[in-house]
N, C-alpha and C positions, 0 to 999 in steps of 0.2 A: 247179305253181307253188307254191300253197301248201303242198303236203308239203315241198318242199325249202325253203322260208323256216323251216318247222317245224323240220326237224331241224338247219339251222343254229343256230337260236336255242336248242335243245335241248342241242345239245353246248355252246353257250357258257356256260349258265347252271349246267349240271349241273358242269362242268369248272373255272371259273373262281373265284378268291378273290374272290365276291361277297359283302362281308362289312362290314357297317355298325354299329358300335359304338353304344349309346344315349348322348346327353347327359346328364350329370349336374345342371347347373343350379343345382341347392340344395347348398351348401357342406354342410362336416361340422361347424358349430358347433351345438350344443344347440339343441332347440324345448324350450319350457317344459311340463311336462306338462297334459295336456289341450289343447295348444294345435296349430295349423297354419301350414305355410304352403303358399302356390299360386305358383307360376311359370307364365307363360306366354310361350313362345318360338318364333323363326323359326330355323331350322337349314338351312344348306347343304353338302352333303357331296360331294366330290369324290376317286374312288379310281381307280387302275391297276387295271386285271383281267387277271390272268395267265391265258391259256387254253391248254388242252393237249387236242389232238385225238390221237386213236390209230387207227391201222388197223393189220391184222393180216393177214399173207402166208401161205399155205401152201407150204412148200418140200419137193420128192420128191428123195431123192437113193438110190439103190442099193434103192428099192423102199419105202424109208421115209419118212414121212412128218413134217415139222417145221414148227411154227407161228413166224413171226418178226413182232414187234409193233415198230411205229415209232411214236415219240410226235414231235409237234411242236408248240413252244410260241409262243404269240401272245401280243401285249398288246394290250388295249382301255382303254377307260376308261367309267367310271360316274358319274353324278350323282343327286342325289337330294335335293329340297327340301321341306321339312315345316315345318307349323306346328301345335304341341303345347299341352297343359295339363298341369302335374301338379301332383298333390295329394300333400303328405305330413303324415301327423299323429302325434302323440306321445299314445297314450291313457291309458298308467301309467308315463310315465318309464323305459321298458325298451326294447324294442324300436320304432322307427319302422316305419311302413308307408307306402308309397306307389302310388298310380295314374297312370295318363298316358294320354290318347287325343290323336289329332291325325290329320291328314290332308296328302296333299302328292302331288307327281309325281316319277315316274322317268325316267330314261332312259340308255341304254347305246352305246356305238358299239365295233363290233368289225370288226378286218381281216378282209378277203379275200385273193385274190391281188392284185388290183389297185387296190380301191377299200375304202372303210369302210363297213359296212353298219349303220345307226341303227336302234334299237327305241325307241319312245316308250311309255309309259303314259299312259293318261287322269287328268285332276287329282283325280280321285274316289278315288285311293288311300286306305287309311286305315290308322294305325296304331293298337294297344293295348298297354299293358305294366302289370305289377303287380311289387312287390318288397318288401323289406324293408332297414331298414339297423340298423346297430349300433355306437354312441358308445363307440370303445374307450377313448378319453382325450379329457375335457373341454376347453373352452378356457379358459386361465387367463390369469393377469397376463402370466407368463412363458413356458407353453407352449402350442404349437399342439391345436386338435382334431384328434383322427385318429378316422376313420368307415369302417366297410366294408360297401357294398353288395352285395346279390343280387338278380337280377332276370328275369325273364322279356318278350320283347318281340314281338310278332307284326305283320306287317306283309302288306299284300294289294293288288295292282294289278293294274288290265285293262290288258293290253298289247295295244294297237290299231294301232298304226303302224310300218311297216315302209318304210326308204328304203337303196336301194344307191345309193353315190357321189352324184353329182348328177340321178339317176333321178327319176322320179315318185314321191310317197310312194302307199304300197299299204295298204289296211286288212288287218288280220289280227286272230284271236280266239283270247286267250288269258290266263291268269292266273299272275302271278308271287305266290309266296307265301315270305316269309322268316321264320323263327321262332329267334330268338336267346337265348340264356343268357350273362348276363354277370355278372361279379363286378368291382368295383372298390375301390381302397383310396385314399381321400380324404382331404388334409392341408389344413386351414385356420385363418387367425389372424385376427382383426380388430386393424386398426391404424388408428384415428384415422377411423372410419366407413367405412373402405376393408376388405372381407376377402379379399385374394388367398387362390386355392386350386390346387390340383394334386394327380395323382396317377398311377396306373396303372390300367389296367382291361384284363382277358382275357374272351375271348369266343368263343362256339362258335356260328356260323349253319349252319342246316339250310335248305337252298335246293330250293324244289318249282316245277315248271313245268309247267302241264298245257293241253292244248288243249282247247277246248270244243266243237271239232266233231267230232274223232275220241275225245274223253275218255283220250288216250293222255298220260302223264306221265313226268317225268324228275326226279331228286333230286341232292341232293349235299351233304356236310358240310365246314365249314372252321371252322379255328381258326386264331386272330389275337389280336392283344395292341396295343396303342397306349399312348400318355400323352396326358394333356391338362392344361390351365391355364385358368385364369379369375381373374375378379374380380367381386366383388361391392359396389358404391357405394350408401351409404344417399343419399336425397334427400329423404325426410321419415321419421318415425318410425316403424319398422317397415316400411318401403318403399324398394325397391330397384332399381336398374337392372344385370342381369348380362350378362357377355360370358364366353365360354368358347371355347377352340380345340383341336383334336386334332392330333397329329403321330404319324407312323410306323403304315401299316399305313393309313392314311386321312387325308384333310386336311379338315377341317372349321372351321365357324364357326357360332356361337351367339349370339343376341342375344335378351335376353328381360326381360320385369319381373316381380317378385317382392315378394311381400306377406305377413306374417306377422300371425294375429291367433289 
């Protein structure tokens, strides 16, 4: 039974569009030389998962063998909730550098013939990321700030629970790892203490699922892109509330607190 659960989970994670982009949180406006910006945020992400399972049959005609491959597409769903802290620094008024770390939970539902199969990770999953930012155009009285970001993110979750339909929950032991490379173009403008921002991000996610009992693993790569938009509201000098959302490829909402020093 454990082996069959593992195989289903392996096919799902390896073949689905299991891609989650990193939140931006800190807008494109410039940070002073030698200054820093810290953001603490909560993000909830929901996404449809497109699953493709394949089977291969051998056909013999007139003494010759042929192989036929049949693909079947299924649609599932995934959800992730994380809390993270992001530090961005401008050491020499050139490239900005940032680091981020956090923890959270992950779960997904995958349809079978008659029921939905649910997989859930324990709440001690973690994520860490690092990257850099270049201000292409600074914020002026008449023009917005434009910046480009590049970063790498790593997520790890202990997949510990399986439930088929309304059946009893079962314990499994697997590890889900996501490694993401992302580039984002961000445009923002300060207007009377409010800074709306938005842009586009493209990302490639490498997914690896490994079974702790058998040491088997599967992996896959998925490319995706999406739009994001948000706003930063100044509540005190150099202290802000931030909200952000993403569309296309995924649906996410982020709320957080940001301070510059």
